[in-house]
N, C-alpha and C positions, 0 to 999 in steps of 0.2 A: 692279422692275416699272415700266413706263412710266406716264406721267401724261397723262390726257386734256387737250387744250387747253381754255382757258377757255371758248371759244365752245361747244364740245361739252358741257362741264359745265353751262353755262347752259341749253342745249337740254334736257338731262335734268332739270334742276331745274324747268323749266316743266311737265314731265309729273308729276314727283313731287308738286308742290304746285299743283294745278289751280285754275282760277278758283273763288272761293268760300272759299279757304283764308284764315283770318284772318292779317293782316299779310303777305299773300303777296308784296307788292312787296319787302319786306325780304329775302325768301328766294329770289327769282328774278332780281333785278337783277344787273348785272355785278359790283358790289361783292361780292355774295354768292358768285358763281361764282369770283371771285378768292380769296375766303376759303377756299372748299372746295379750290381748287387748291393754295393755300399749305399747307394742312394735309396734303394728299396728298403734296405735294413733300417736306414735312418728315417724312413717315411718322408724323404725329401722329394715331394711331388708337387707339381704346379698347383697353386691355389691353397696350399696348406701352410704357407709361410714358414717352411722348414727348408734349410739349405745346407749343402755340404761344401767343404773345402777339398781340393785335390789331395792334401796330405792326410785327410781322413781315410781315403782309399788306401794310402800307403800303410796306415796304422791298423787296418783291419787284419785279423788273424784267422787261420783256419779254425782254431779252437773257439774263437768268438762266434763264428757263424753257426755254431750248434746251439747258442743261447737265443732262442726265438721268442721267449716270453716278452711281452710288451714292456714290462718293467726293466728287464735286462737290456733290451734294445734302447730304451730311453736313457738309461744310465750311461750306456756306451756313447750314445749320440752327444749327450751333454759334456761328457768328459773328454772325448777324443778331439773335440774342436779347440781345446785349450792348449796353449803353449806348454811344453814340458810333459805332455801326456806320454805315459808308458803303458802299453797294453797289459792288462791284468793277467791275461792268459795267452800263451802261444807266442809265435814269432811273427813280427810284422810282415805283411805281404811284400812290401817294398821299403827301401830306405827313404827317408823323407826327401832326399835329393831327387828322387824319381818323380816327384810331383810335377816337374816341368813337362815331360812328355805326356803325362795325363792331362795337364791343363792345356798345353799348346797343340798337341796332336789329336788325342782321342776326343777331347772336348772342343777345343778351338777350331781345328781344321776338320773335325768330324761331326760330332753331334750338334753343335751350335749351327752349323751351316744348313742342316736339314730340320732344325727345330725339334730334335729329339730331346735336347736339353734346353732349358730356358735359363736366362741370367737375371739375377736380382737387380732391379732398377734402383737408381739413386745411391748406389754404393760406391764410394771412392775406390779407385784402383789400388790404393795402398792399404785398404781396410783388410784386417785379418778375419773378418766375419765370413761365414759361409755365403757363397754367391750362386751356387748351381743347384738346380732341381730338375727331375725328369718331367718332360712335357706330359700332361695328363693322359692322353690317349696312348702315347708311347709306353707309359708305365703299365697300362692295362694289358699290353701284349705279353706281360710276364706274370700274369695271374696264374697261379698253379692250378686253378680250377678249370681253366680253359681246356676243352678237348682239342685234339690235334686239328680237326677240321675247323673248329671255331677259331683257333689261332691263325690258321692259314687265311681264313676269310678276313679277319680283323687286320692282319698284317698287310694283306693286299690292299685293303681300303686305306690304311695308313700311308702306305707307299704312294698311292695315287694322289693323296692330299699333300704330301710333304716333299716329294721329289719332283723336280722340274720335268717338263715334257722332254727336254733334251736328255736328261739323265735317264728317264724311262726308255726313251728310244735307244739310247746307248746300251742299256741292259738287254733290251730285246734283241739287238744285233748280236751281242755276245752270246746270249742264250740260243739264238737260232743257229749260230755257228757250232755250238756245242752239240746240238741235236743233229745237225746235218753231218757232222764229222763221224757219226756212227755208220753212215752208209757211203757207198761210192759217190763221188762228187762230179756232177756234170758241169763243164765250163763252156760257156758260149763265147767264141772269139769275136773280135770286132767285124770280121768278114762274114759272120753268120755260121761258121762251122762250129761243131761241138766236139769236145774231147772228154774222156772219162779219167778221173783221177782216183787213186785209192783213198779209202776212208782215212780220216785223220785231220788234226788241226792245221797241218801245213797246207793241205789241199784247200781248206776253207779260206785261208789267207791268200793262196795263189788265185783261187777263183775270184775273190774280191778285187785283187790287183788288176786282173784282166777285164773283169766286167764293170767295175766301178771306178777304180783309179784311172784307167786308161781313157775312159769316156769323159771324165771330169777334167783331167789335166793335160791331155794330149790332143792335138788338132786332128791328125789323121793316124790313129794308132794301128799298129800291126804287131802280131806276135811272131818274133823271129825264132825264139827258142823257149821251150818249156820242159823242165825235167822234174822228176820226183826223187825222193830219197832213194838211195841205192843206185844212183846214176841212171835211172830209167828215163829214157827220152820219150816224152809224150808228144811233142810237136817240134818240127824243125822245118822252117820255110826256106828250102834251098833256092826256089825261084826268086824270092825277094832278095836273098843274100847275093845271088848271082847278078841281079839287076843293080845292086848297090856296089858291086865289085868287091865284096868281102868274102872271107872264107871262115866257116865255122868248123872248128876241129873238136869233135866230142871227146877226144882223148885228153883234152886240156881240162883244167879245173874251172869249168864255166859256172856262172851263177844259176840260181833256180829259174829265173825268167829273164829274157832279153826282149824288151819292147822297142819298137822303132816308131817314132813320130815323123812321118814324111813331111809334115809342115804344109805351109801354103805357098811358099815361094818356089817357082819353077826351077830356079838355079840350085835348090837344095840348101840354101844358106841357113835355113831354120830347122834343118833335120836334127833330130835328137835320138840318140840310142841310150836307152835306160837299162842299166844293169841292176837287177833287183834280187836281193836275197830275202827269202821268206824265213822268219824266225818264230818257230813254235817252241823250240828248245834253246838253241844257240846258233851262232854263226852269222853275226851282223857284218855289215861292211865297215870293218875297222880300217885303220891306216894301212896295215900290211895288205889286207885284202883289196883295198882300193888301188894300191900301187900295183899289185899283181894283176888285177883286172885291167888296169890301164895298159900294162905291157901286152897282155893278151889281145886287147882291142887294137892296139897299134899293129901287132903282128897280123891280125886278121884283116887289116885295111881300114880301120876306123881312124878318123882324125880326132885328136884329143879335145878340140874345141867343141865337138859335137857329142861328147860323152856326158852322161849323168849317172849317178850312183844312188841307189835307194835301198833302205831296209824297211820291210813291212812287218808289222806286228798286229796281233788281234786287238789289243787294248793297252793303254798306257798304265792301267792299274795292275797289269800282270807282273809276276815276278820276272818273267823273261825280259820285259821292257826295262824294268828297273835295274836288272843286272847288266843289260847290254848298253844302256844309254851312256855309260861312262867311257865306253871304248869306241863308239861310233865315230867314223872319220869326219873331220871338218871338210867342208866342201861337198857334203852329201845330203841326202834327204831322208826323212822318216815319214812313213804314212801308216795310219791306223785304221783297221777295218771298222772299228766302232765309232769313228768320227771321220767318215769318208770325205766330207766336204773340206777338210783342213789338211794342210801339209806342213811339216816342220823342216825348215831349212837351216842347216848348220853352216853358216857362211864361213868360208875359209880364205877369203881374199883380204885385202887391206881394210883396216878399220874404216867404218862409214858412220857419218853422223846420223843420229836417230831421226833428225828431220828429213834426211834423204830417204831413209828406210820407210818412213811413214808415207812418202810420196809414191812409193812403188806398190 
């Protein structure tokens, strides 16, 4: 059987593991496609008792991929698994030292978790023998004879069998956001009013913050301020601001959203004002931004003890989240559209014993 080129394998991987898949990058990058290619080339498929080592992926070459005759493939498979192997033609895809990200990320944190790859049983961890093979039905997804429609059908069935319900739900949320971002976005406020936002990923995140985050994590939520890119003010609740004795100055560098939780206590002791930045490209609540917003809040009449700061993202698998997480301020929160029932707290106070944290 012929083997799909690496580029075609990578294209199929992008469909098999859509946006929202945990550790998706590890499973769809070129290194992953080369890993799948090498396993197919070696016929290392579940049930055949043929296995590859990560360094065999490193030792494959572009020139070798052209030799698809079964005899040539077998010769390469037998030789490449031995210590001291040097490719007979071409330049190795990776240095042998690159086997660790192949083993730990693409295979360990990626394919093994969804059983796209199976591991050889009864093999000592120190063994130099091959230990990985493609799961049978996963390997079938890369059959060159499959038509486009046949591939889509088989891949969808494989996903349903191998990805958890939580993972599938997460993918659906991300996908629905991508579709909705093509049109203007209608946002329903906690008080029943609606506003229209311009099309775009920022609007999808803002909508989710107001409709999902607020109802899940706030007792009596209200939208005090909502703006879009370009400093366009969508909503400003002057009546609520006046009743709270605060002043909103739109000339200041305000966040994308200001939510107010009026709480349950008549004395307002549990009131919380949540300053939220929506990140579809950049602009999280980092230390400097948190300090600036705190000063703005004080000038507007807010008391610091009633302030909270949050950065909202579409999904933690996105490049925007991975780029921003290193600079998000301690003492703030992170919320994800794709996992709406969870919230990440970056505790910024004194160290607390884990036993105390588990009680909260």
